[in-house]
Structures are given as structure tokens and as C-alpha cells.
C-alpha positions in Angstrom: 0.0 0.0 0.0 1.3 3.4 -0.9 1.6 5.9 1.9 -0.9 8.7 1.6 0.3 12.2 2.6 -2.8 14.3 2.9 -0.9 17.6 3.2 0.7 17.1 -0.2 -2.6 16.0 -1.7 -4.3 19.2 -0.5 -1.5 21.3 -1.8 -1.5 19.5 -5.2 -5.3 20.0 -5.5 -5.0 23.7 -4.7 -2.4 24.0 -7.4 -4.5 22.1 -9.9 -7.4 24.4 -9.2 -5.2 27.5 -9.5 -6.1 28.6 -6.0 -3.7 30.6 -3.8 -2.7 29.8 -0.3 -4.1 33.2 0.7 -7.5 32.3 -0.7 -7.4 28.9 1.0 -6.3 30.2 4.4 -9.0 32.7 4.4 -11.6 30.2 3.3 -10.7 27.8 6.2 -10.1 30.6 8.7 -6.5 29.7 9.3 -3.2 31.7 9.1 -1.1 31.2 6.0 1.7 29.8 8.2 -0.7 27.2 9.5 -1.7 26.2 6.0 2.0 25.7 5.1 2.4 23.5 8.2 -0.7 21.5 7.1 1.0 20.8 3.7 3.8 19.1 5.6 1.6 16.9 7.6 0.8 13.3 6.5 -2.5 13.3 8.4 -5.2 15.7 9.3 -8.2 16.0 11.6 -11.3 14.5 9.9 -13.6 17.5 10.6 -11.1 19.8 8.9 -10.8 17.3 6.0 -14.5 17.4 5.5 -14.5 21.2 5.3 -11.6 21.1 2.9 -13.2 18.4 0.7 -16.4 20.5 0.5 -14.5 23.7 -0.2 -12.3 22.2 -2.9 -15.1 19.9 -4.2 -12.7 17.0 -4.0 -13.4 13.8 -2.0 -10.1 13.2 -0.2 -11.8 10.5 1.8 -12.2 8.5 -1.5 -8.5 9.0 -2.1 -7.8 7.4 1.3 -10.3 4.5 0.8 -8.9 3.7 -2.6 -5.5 3.4 -1.0 -6.5 1.0 1.7 -5.4 -2.6 1.2 -7.8 -5.2 2.6 -5.0 -7.7 3.0 -4.8 -8.3 6.7 -1.1 -9.1 6.4 -0.5 -5.4 5.8 -1.6 -4.3 9.2 
């Protein structure tokens, strides 16, 4: 199973949409410095991820579920 790094995924989606960090930080009510820290994190609070998914109209949860291996030997 490939490791999913949600911070990089969010950053990539912002770039793909042509959105700025300033726009994003304002939309999620966080400081720009906090957004840059978020980009470095491999995980994120699920409530925040719901907000971001809705804001960007991208289902990051699907990205996670598609990356889950159902092989119990990978636990």
C-alpha cells in the first residue's frame, strides 16, 4: 500500500485548481503559516478534511479509501 500524505494531496489539489494559499487560508479561517504547516503533515483532523473536501469539491476520503489494502497481512 502506498503511503498517503494528505498535506501534499491538498497542496496539489489547490495548485491544480489554480487557488492561492491566501485564498485557501481565508476560506478555512487559518493563518497562512498554519496552511504551510498543514501541507507538511501526512495526516489531518477528519472534521477539517470534511471542510476542505467540500471547499475544494474533492473527495479526499475517497483517495484514502482507494489506497486501503484489505489484505490483513499489511496491518
